[in-house]
C-alpha positions in Angstrom: 8.5 1.9 -37.5 10.1 2.5 -34.2 9.1 6.3 -34.2 5.4 5.2 -34.9 5.3 2.9 -32.0 6.6 5.7 -29.6 4.1 8.2 -30.9 1.4 5.7 -30.6 2.5 5.1 -26.9 2.5 8.8 -26.4 -1.1 9.2 -27.6 -2.1 6.3 -25.2 -0.5 8.1 -22.3 -2.4 11.3 -23.2 -5.7 9.4 -23.6 -5.1 7.6 -20.2 -4.5 10.9 -18.5 -7.7 12.4 -19.9 -9.7 9.3 -18.8 -8.0 9.4 -15.3 -9.0 13.1 -14.8 -12.6 12.6 -16.1 -13.1 9.5 -14.0 -11.5 10.6 -10.7 -10.9 14.3 -11.0 -8.0 16.7 -11.7 -6.7 16.3 -8.3 -5.9 12.6 -8.8 -2.5 11.8 -7.1 0.4 11.6 -9.6 -1.9 11.8 -12.7 0.4 14.1 -14.5 3.0 11.4 -14.7 1.3 10.3 -17.9 1.7 13.6 -19.5 5.5 13.2 -18.6 5.6 9.8 -20.2 3.9 11.2 -23.3 6.5 14.1 -23.5 9.4 11.8 -22.9 8.3 9.6 -25.7 7.9 12.5 -28.0 11.3 13.9 -27.0 12.9 10.4 -28.0 11.3 10.5 -31.4 12.4 14.1 -31.9 16.1 13.1 -30.5 16.4 10.2 -32.8 15.4 12.3 -35.8 17.8 15.2 -34.8 20.7 12.8 -34.0 20.4 11.0 -37.5 20.9 14.4 -39.3 23.6 15.6 -36.9 25.7 12.6 -36.0 29.1 14.4 -36.7 28.3 17.1 -34.0 26.8 15.0 -31.3 29.2 12.8 -29.1 28.1 9.1 -29.1 27.9 9.2 -25.4 25.0 11.3 -25.3 22.5 9.0 -27.2 24.1 6.0 -25.4 23.4 7.7 -22.0 19.9 8.6 -22.8 19.0 5.1 -24.2 20.7 3.4 -21.1 18.7 5.7 -18.7 15.4 4.9 -20.5 16.1 1.1 -20.5 17.0 1.3 -16.9 13.8 3.2 -16.0 11.6 0.7 -18.0 13.3 -2.3 -16.5 12.8 -0.9 -12.9 9.1 -0.2 -13.8 8.5 -3.7 -15.1 10.3 -5.3 -12.0 8.4 -3.2 -9.7 4.9 -3.9 -11.3 5.7 -7.6 -11.3 6.3 -7.4 -7.6 3.2 -5.5 -7.0 1.2 -7.9 -9.1 2.6 -10.7 -7.1 1.8 -9.1 -3.9 -1.8 -8.5 -5.0 -2.2 -12.2 -6.0 -1.1 -13.4 -2.5 -3.9 -15.4 -0.8 -4.7 -14.4 2.8 -3.1 -16.6 5.4 -5.7 -17.8 8.0 -5.6 -17.6 11.8 -3.4 -14.5 12.1 -3.2 -13.0 15.5 -3.4 -9.4 14.4 -4.4 -7.7 11.0 -3.4 -4.2 10.5 -5.8 -2.4 8.4 -4.2 0.6 6.7 -6.2 3.6 6.3 -7.1 5.8 3.3 -7.9 9.4 3.0 -11.6 9.9 2.8 -13.6 12.2 0.4 -15.3 15.4 1.4 -18.7 14.0 1.3 -17.9 10.8 2.9 -15.5 9.7 5.8 -14.9 6.3 4.1 -13.6 6.5 0.4 -14.3 3.8 -2.1 -10.7 2.4 -1.5 -11.1 2.3 2.2 -14.6 0.8 2.0 -13.1 -2.2 0.1 -10.4 -2.8 2.6 -12.9 -2.7 5.4 -15.3 -5.1 3.6 -12.2 -7.4 3.2 -11.5 -6.8 6.9 -15.0 -8.0 7.7 -14.8 -11.0 5.5 -11.4 -12.1 7.1 -12.7 -11.6 10.6 -15.7 -13.9 9.9 -13.6 -16.5 8.7 -11.0 -16.0 11.7 -12.9 -14.8 14.6 -9.8 -15.0 17.0 -8.0 -12.3 15.1 -7.9 -8.8 16.4 -8.0 -5.7 13.9 -5.7 -2.8 14.3 -7.2 0.1 12.6 -4.3 2.5 11.4 -4.8 5.9 10.2 -4.6 9.6 11.8 -6.2 12.7 11.1 -4.9 14.8 8.2 -5.9 18.4 7.1 -9.4 18.2 5.5 -10.8 15.4 7.7 -13.2 15.7 10.5 -11.9 12.7 12.4 -9.0 10.3 12.2 -9.2 7.5 9.6 -9.0 4.9 12.3 -12.2 6.3 13.9 -13.9 6.2 10.6 -12.9 2.7 10.2 -14.2 1.8 13.7 -17.5 3.4 13.1 -18.0 1.6 9.8 -17.0 -2.0 11.2 -19.2 -1.6 14.3 -22.1 -0.4 12.2 -21.6 -3.7 10.0 -21.7 -5.9 12.9 -18.0 -6.2 14.0 -17.7 -6.4 18.0 -15.6 -3.4 19.3 -13.7 -6.1 21.4 -12.0 -7.1 18.2 -10.8 -3.6 17.2 -7.7 -1.6 18.3 -7.2 2.0 17.1 -4.0 3.7 16.1 -4.8 7.3 15.3 -1.3 9.0 14.9 0.0 7.9 11.6 0.0 9.8 8.3 1.9 7.6 6.0 2.7 3.8 5.5 5.8 3.9 7.4 3.8 5.5 10.5 1.2 3.0 9.9 3.3 0.2 10.6 5.4 1.8 13.2 2.6 3.0 15.6 0.5 -0.1 14.9 3.5 -2.2 16.2 3.4 -0.1 19.4 -0.4 -0.8 19.7 -0.1 -4.6 19.3 2.8 -4.8 21.8 0.7 -2.8 24.4 -2.3 -5.1 23.7 -0.1 -8.2 24.2 1.3 -7.0 27.4 -2.2 -6.4 28.7 -3.4 -9.7 27.7 -0.4 -11.3 29.4 -1.0 -9.3 32.5 -4.7 -10.5 32.5 -3.7 -14.1 32.2 -1.3 -13.9 34.9 -3.5 -12.3 37.3 -6.5 -14.8 36.9 -7.3 -16.6 40.1 -5.8 -20.1 40.6 -8.0 -23.1 41.1 -7.8 -24.4 44.7 -5.6 -27.4 45.2 -3.5 -26.8 42.5 0.2 -26.0 42.2 1.8 -22.9 40.6 0.9 -22.5 36.9 3.3 -23.4 34.2 3.5 -20.3 31.7 4.0 -21.5 28.3 6.3 -19.5 26.0 4.4 -17.2 23.6 4.0 -18.6 20.0 5.5 -16.5 17.1 3.3 -13.5 16.4 1.8 -13.5 13.1 0.5 -10.2 11.7 -1.3 -9.5 8.5 -1.2 -6.2 6.6 -4.5 -5.4 4.9 -4.4 -3.0 2.1 -5.4 -2.3 -1.4 -3.8 -4.9 -3.9 -1.3 -2.7 -5.5 0.0 -1.6 -2.0 0.5 -5.0 -0.4 4.1 -5.5 -1.5 5.4 -2.3 -0.2 3.4 -2.3 3.1 4.7 -5.9 3.6 8.4 -4.9 3.1 7.9 -1.8 5.3 6.6 -4.0 8.1 9.5 -6.3 7.8 11.8 -3.3 7.9 10.2 -2.2 11.2 10.7 -5.5 12.9 7.6 -7.5 12.3 9.0 -10.9 11.5 6.1 -13.1 10.5 4.3 -10.6 8.2 1.5 -11.7 5.6 -0.2 -9.5 3.1 -4.0 -9.4 2.7 -5.0 -8.0 -0.6 -8.3 -5.9 -0.9 -9.7 -4.8 -4.5 -8.8 -1.4 -6.0 -10.5 0.6 -8.8 -10.0 -1.5 -12.0 -10.0 1.9 -13.9 -7.1 3.3 -11.9 -5.1 0.1 -11.3 -2.6 0.7 -13.9 -2.1 4.3 -12.8 -2.0 3.1 -9.1 0.9 0.6 -9.9 2.9 3.2 -11.7 2.4 5.6 -8.6 3.5 2.6 -6.7 6.6 2.2 -8.5 7.7 5.7 -7.7 6.8 5.3 -4.0 8.9 2.0 -3.8 11.9 3.8 -5.3 11.4 6.7 -2.9 11.0 4.4 0.1 14.2 2.3 -0.9 16.3 5.4 -1.0 15.0 6.7 2.3 15.7 3.3 3.9 12.0 2.7 4.9 11.9 -0.7 3.2 
């Protein structure tokens, strides 16, 4: 019975891989992980069959190690996906000072991909409800793009009625870590300019010196696709942003499971590299 379940799961993995390729193209990032999963499942079926017939020749630690590794991998995948789902379901906190909108690579025929469009539409929606918030558009220029992701986002938002006064551009980043690190610098510089402008305002006649109140704690949102919120939020906290809140934009429902699995691998990588 167990072998039939594993074979069935392998078939599902292959079918999902084919669906991804037909839907989004052979170049879909990390798509071949599903063929790897299918191969691993078939290997487990064959391994069990071989072990049953050759128990006397195979040390017991071999199957125990294989099973333990597989269980640990599945457990880490389940935990990561649970955290991803929790991040995706987090409601947007109102009244944030800044919202960092993370870029996404455009397609050859369009500067704004479907994924990025969903993020930008969410940014417009948030700004309409919170008109005092500043948007930090984060994304540099990568090979194959005519302009930076930040510039493409800026043009899209202005075209859709957002005032340029609400937009700050960060055009150097090419990864989530750089998105956060460089956006923090943009925010700090903007706050310094705002503080200097307030202090340089002319004082009304007949009044004594101003009493400058302490700055309230900075609250920053990270707006990205739902599957990416958890990792982006932890990355921001790692890079010194204390009051960080995730804002979730929709992602492609067909690719959502694949994107969550890809995010699992990215979470492991960033944990090992100390990025989050």
